[in-house]
N, C-alpha and C positions, 0 to 999 in steps of 0.2 A: 504494499499499500504506499503510495507516494504521499508525502506530507507537505502541506502548503506552508511556505515560509513567509516572513513578513513582507518580502519584496514581491510576492505573488508567484514566485517560482515553486513548482512542486518537485520535490526531490526525495531520494532515499539512498543512503550509502549501504552497499552490501559488501562486506569484507570477504577477502580470500576467494575471489572468483578467478580461476586461472584463464590465461589466454586460450582462445579457441572455444570457450563456452558460447553456446548459442542462446539467444534471448529475443524476446519481443516485448512490447508494452500492451497491456490490456486496459482500455479505457471504455467503460460501459460494456457494450456488446462487441466492441471492435478489438481485434488484434492488430497492432500497428507497428510499423517500422520506426525505429529511433531516428529522428532527423539527423542526429550527430553520429550515426553508425559509420564506422570507418571501413567496414567490409560486410558483405552479405554472402550467404552460402549458395545462392543460385540466382539466375536472372529473374526479373519480373516476368510473369506469364506462366512460369512453371510452378504454380502454386505460390502462396505468399512466402517470400524469402524470410530467413531468420538472420538477425544481426549476429555478428561474430565479435566477441570481446577481443580487442586487438591491443597488443603491447607495442608501442611505437619505439623505433630505434632513436638514438640521439639525432637532432636536426643536422642536416647537411651543413657544410661549411658555407658561411655567408659570402657571396660573390656578387659583383655588379652584373647586370643583365648581359647575357652573351648575344646581344643584338643592338644595333645602332640604327635609328631611323634613316631611311634611304636605301637600306638593303632589300634583298629579295626574301619575301615570306612565301613559303611553299605550303599551301593548304592541302591537307590529306585526310581521308577517311581511313582510320587505322585498319579496319577489317578489309576493306576493298583494296587497299594499297598493296598488300602482299599475298592475297589469297591465291594468285596465279604466278607468283614469282618462282622461277625454277631453281634458284639458288638457295631459297629458304627451306629449311627442313619442314616437311609436311605438317608435323605436329605443332610447329611454331607459326605457321602462316595465319595471317589475320589477327595477330596479337600485338600488343605494345612491345613485347620483347623482340619481335622481328625487326623493329625499327633500328635496333642496335647492331644488326648483322652487317659485316664488312661490305657486302654487296650494296646494301642500301646506303650506307654512309659514303661509299665511293660515288654512287649516283648523285647524291646531294652535293658532294664536293665538286663534282664535274660541272654542275650548274651554278656553283658559287652561292648556294642557298645560305642565307644568313640566319634564318629561323624556320623551323617547321611549325605549322599551326595545326594542332590535332583537333579535328571535329570531335564533338562531345564523347567523353570516355566514362563519365559517371553513369551509374545504373539507371536505365530508362525502361519504359514500358511501351508496348505497342498501342497505338490508337485503337479504340475498340472496334472500329469497322474493318480493320485489317485481317484478323484471324479468320473470319468467315470467308474472306477472299483468298485465303491461302497465302497471305503476304505478311511481312514483318517490317518493322521500322529498322532501316539500316543506317540511318544518319545519327540517331541518338538525341535529337532535339525534343525529347519528351521525358525529362528526368523525373525521378521520384526521390532519389537520394542524391544529395549535393556533394558528399565527400567520398562515398564508396565507389570504387572502380567497378564497372560492369564486369561480372565474372567471365563473360565471353571473351573479353579483351585481355584479362590478366589481373594483376594485383598492384597494390601500391609499391611493393618491392620492385616489380617489373618497371614501373614508371620511374622510380628512383634510379635504377641501374641504367635504363635507356637514356634518361636525361644526362647522366654522367658521361655515357659513351658519346653522345652527341656534343656535349660541351667540350670533351677532349678533342673533338674534331673541329671545334670552332663554330658550332651550330647551336643556336638558341632553341628553346622550347616554349611555345605559347599554347595555352589551353583555351579552347572555345567553350565557354560556359553559358548555361541557360538559367538566368535568374529572373525571367519574365513570367514564367508560368510553371506549373508542375503537371505531371502526367495524371493527376487525379481528375483533371478535366472539369466539365461542367457538372450540373446537379445530377446528371445521370451517370457520372463517373464513379469509380471505386473510391472507397475510403481506405487509404493505405497508410497515411502518415500525418501530414499537416492538417488535413481536414478533420481527422478524428481527435486531434489535440486542441486546436484553437483556430478553427476556420476563419472566424471573424477578424482575427489578428494577422494571420498569414496571407489572406487573400483580400483584394479590394472588393468592396461592395457598394452598390448604389443605395440611394436613400430608401428605396423600397425593399432593401435586403437582398436583392438579386446580385449574382456575381457579375462584376464588370469584366468585359472580354475585350481588352485592348490588344490582345495577342492573336486572336483568331483560333485559340486553342482551348477555349472554355473557361479559363480563369486567368487572373492577373495577380502576380505576387505583389504584396503590399510593401514595397521597398522603402516607404517612408515610416514604417512602424519600427520602433526601437528593437523589438525582438527579431524581426526579419533582417534588419540591418546588421545585427550582431551575428546572425546565422551566416549571412553572406561574407562578412569580414572574417569570421572564423574559418570558413571554407577556403578563402583566398590564402589566409595565413598558413593553413594546413598544407597546401600544395607548395608554397614557397619554402616552408620550413622542412618538409619531409622529402621533397623531390628537387628543390632548387629551381622551380619553374620560373622562367624569365618574364612572363607576362601573360595577359589574358585578353581574349577577344570576347565581347559581350553581345550575345544575340538579342535583337530588339532592344537595344540599350536605352532608348528614351524611358522605358519602364523604370530603370534605376533611379531616374530623376523625377518621377511623377509624384505630385502631391495632389491635394484636393483641388488645387487651382491650376493644374496642368504641369507641363515640363518646366523644371527649374534647374538651370545650369549650375546653380550654387546649392543644390540639394544637399541635405545632411550626409547622405551616403558618399557623395563625391568628396566632401570635405574630410570625412573620416578616412577614406582611402588615402588621400593626400597626406594626412597627418600621421598615418600609421608607420612606425619605424620599419616594419617588414615589407610594406607594400609601396611606400612612397616613391621608390625608384624603379618600380616594375613598369614594363611596357603595357599600356592600356589602350585597347582598340575598341571603338564603338561601331556597331551596326546602327547607324543613326536614324532609324525609323521603326515605327510600329504602326498599327492600324487604328489607334485611338485618336481622339480629338487633338489636333496640333501634333500629330505623330511624326512628321518629317522634320528632323532637326539637324540636317547636315550643316556642319560649320559652327554649331552652337554648343559643343561640349567643352569642358574645361581645357585650358591652354596646354596641359600636359598630356592630353589624349590624342591619339591618332584616330582617324575616321575612315571607314569604307566610303569611297567616293563613287556613287552610281552615276553622277554627272559625267565623270571621266569615262566610265564604261559606255554610256549612251552616246556621248558626243564623238568618241573615237569610232564607234560602230557606224554612226551616221556618216562621218567623213569618208570612211573607206567603202561604205555601201554606195556612195555617190550622191548623197543628198546635197542640195544646193545651199550656198551661203554658209558654209561650215568653217571657212579658213580662220576667222577670228576665234571661234570656239576651240578649234583644234590647237591653235597656238597657246591659248590660255590654259588648256588642260596639260599640254606638253610642258609648260613652264611652271607648273605646281598649283594651278587653280587659285590664284591670288584673289579672285573675285569672291571666293568662298572662305579661304583661310588667311587672307591678308591681315596686315597689322603686326606681323612678327617676322623675324628674319628667316625662319624656316617654315616650310609647309607641313601641315598635319595630315595631308592626304595619303590614303592607301589606294594607289591606282591599280585597277584590275579590269580585264576585258571579259572574263568569265569566272564563275565561282561554282561552288557545289550546287547552288540553287540556280537553275536555268540551263541553257544549252552548254555543252562543252565547247571549247574553242573550235574544234573540227566540225562539230554539228552546226555551229553558227554560220559557216560558209557553205553548208550542204543542205540546209533545211529552211524553207520559208515558214513552215508551220510545225507546231509541236506534234508529237506522235506518242501519246501517253496512254494508249489503250491497255497496255499491260498493267496499269495501276488500278484497273477495275472500276473506273468512274466515267466510262464512255468518252474519254478524252476531254472531260470538262475541267479537270484540275490543271494547275500550272498556268503560267502567263501566256496570253495570246499575242501580245506585242513584244517581239523579241529583238527587233531591229536586226534581222538576219536576212540572208540571201542564199540562194542555192546554186548560182552559176550555171543555170540552164537545165537542171534536172533535180528532182526532189529525192534526197537520200542517196543510196548506193548506186553507182553507175560504173560501167566499164568504158565509158567514153574517155579516151586519153586526153582530149582537149579540156574537158570539164575537170578531170582529176588534176591536170596541171594548173588550171586556174585556181582551184581550191588550195593547192599547195602554195602557190604564189601569194594568195590572200593571207594564208596562215603566217607566212614569213613576214609580210609587211605589218600585220597586226602585232606580231611578237617583237619586231624591230622597233615599232612605235612604243610599245610598253617599256622596253629596256632603254629607250632614249629619253624617257620622261623623268622629270624631277619629282622627288618625293619617294616614299616607300612604294615598292611595287609588289604585287601578289600574283602568283601563278598557282593554279590548282593542279594537283598531281596528275600526270599523264597528258596534260595539254602540251607539254614539250615534245611528245611523240605521237600526237594525233589521236588521242583516245576518243572513242565515240560511245554514246549511249543510245544509238539508233534513233536519234531525234526525240528521246524522252527528256523533257526539260523540268521534270519534277520527280526524280528517281529515288525519292526518300524511302520508298517501300520495295526496292529491288536489291535484295541481298543475293545477287546471282551474277551471271556473266554480263548483264547490262551495266553494272557499276564496277565489277572487278577489273582491275587494270590488266590488259593483255600484254604482258611483258615479252612473251615470245614473238608476238606479231607486231611489235612497236616499230614505228618509223624512225630508224636510227639516224637517217640522214637529217631529218628534221630536228631530232634531239641534238645532234652535233651542231646544227645551226644555232640552236638556243644556247649551247655551251659557248660558242663563239660570241654571241651577243652579250653573254654575261662577262666574258673577258673584256670585251670592248667597253662595256659600261664601267667596269672597275678601272681600266687603264686610262679612261678619259674623264674621270671624275663625275660621271653622270649619276653616281650614287650619292652625290651631295644633296642633302634635303633642303638646301636654301632655294628660294625662288630664283628663277632666271629673270634678270633685269636687263635694261638697256646697257648697263655697264658690262654685262657678261656676254651678251649675244647680239648678233645682227640678224634680222629677219630679211631674207633675200628672195627676189623673184628668180625665174629661170635664167635670166641674164645677169644674175649676181648683182642686181641693183637693189639697194635698200627699199623695203616696202614703203609706200606712201599711204596716205589716208584713203586715196582712191582704191589702192590695192586691197586694203582691209575691207572695203565696202563692196568689192566686186563679187557678186554672188555666183559668178560662173568660174571663179578661179579654182583651179584644180591642183596647183603645185605651190609649194613653199619650201624654202631652205633656211637652215640656220648655220651661221658661222660661229662656232663655239670653240674657243681655244685653238688647238691645232687641227681641227677637223671641220669640214662642211658636210652637213647631212641634208639630203634632199628627199622630200616626200612627194611622190607623184601618183595621184590616184588614177590618172589616165593609163599610164603604163603599169600601174600597180606595183610600184617599186619604191624601195628606200635605198638610196645610194650614199656612200661615204667617200669623201675625198680628203686626203691628208693635205694640209696646207703647210708648205715649207716656208720657214721664216729665215 
């Protein structure tokens, strides 16, 4: 029986419980998972897991983050990344431990990856409509436990050892975390943990008592409540202290700053993270949108946060698709998006062309339309407007001209990304032409649709990306400071500086930059990015 203390916390001390003991909480008629459980004995969905009493080792040695803004972040799904890798022992495939394999580290170093960003690894549950369809959640963005590693991926010890191996190779580790909702979902969802303990405190509610759904997932975490703020801070501290994690990417991050009056960039949780001695120097990355009122907050997070920049994604896609009047937007995004992140010497942008959510980069140039029928929702799920193109045929084709055009487009898109100021992000496999067969919402495909095809990868494209990474480092393009008129000249085809008329020319298809010892020319008519060394 838990006893209520003066501060409102219910607790009981039980002595002499050995590590490995299994337990749960009983509250009324409900058997519940401890929100502070550090391990569970089985995945959610295979019956209710039991929490495992865990004895933690001493904290890892305190180090500065192994990542500097401006570098390459490599986003990956832990399970999908190595399920088909021929060099990984079969028993280890699809796990956190596999990321420490020499073959994986060699691949990351070839691309000059500055940090891996692991899609959610804490224990999650399938959305309730998936099991009847024979599907499972393969992305992990539906957590129940905030500290316990999903048993399908490994253990905290695996994360600790893998992070150490990556750090030894000069590669940082960023965790993608979900503090915007939990897998208990809406009123029809299961009571597993938070809901059975203090639903009114853990989740946001409207005046009529109904759950607020600013996430599209059935509930919204009350990140302004002191108890939940403590839960989040303790979770972040846990991963830094126990695994040396270098930073965090926050899914639907405006939720973290939501109050009764909307999003607040000075919210208590942001201040507490900034003031915490374990967290204050960590890399913090916001996905700066949710679906609630005022949910699009790109550029509005605290000054020490990086932000996913969908304006970069969309403007660069539009430029290379051939949309008119894009020269000014192209230049602004290439230079660090000062219209969004200006007012400081360095940009906070995270530039990306494709991510886990949406088309892969190869599918972007091969599909005008999504093909999500495998998800069991009659192709209704996923985005309809992808700013994509197919080069004359939808999907797979044997036409050599179309295949060549797609490869050319991939190369110019990748060259643009690696020439851009700010932090850049590449999703695993996009460097070698991974495809999801046109599925732009593959969250429920734990199969060959999402598993990377290492044996069939395009090694020539992969080598091209490796050369881009070398070029970026050799020419200081990984500098996160904005490009200004003191750094760069914007040139026409004739190497004449741009005039105001050039910037306003909606038919202009080419632009070049003279930056230090190189001139880089972007031409969407010939679909090319060319580099000329300037001898001084």
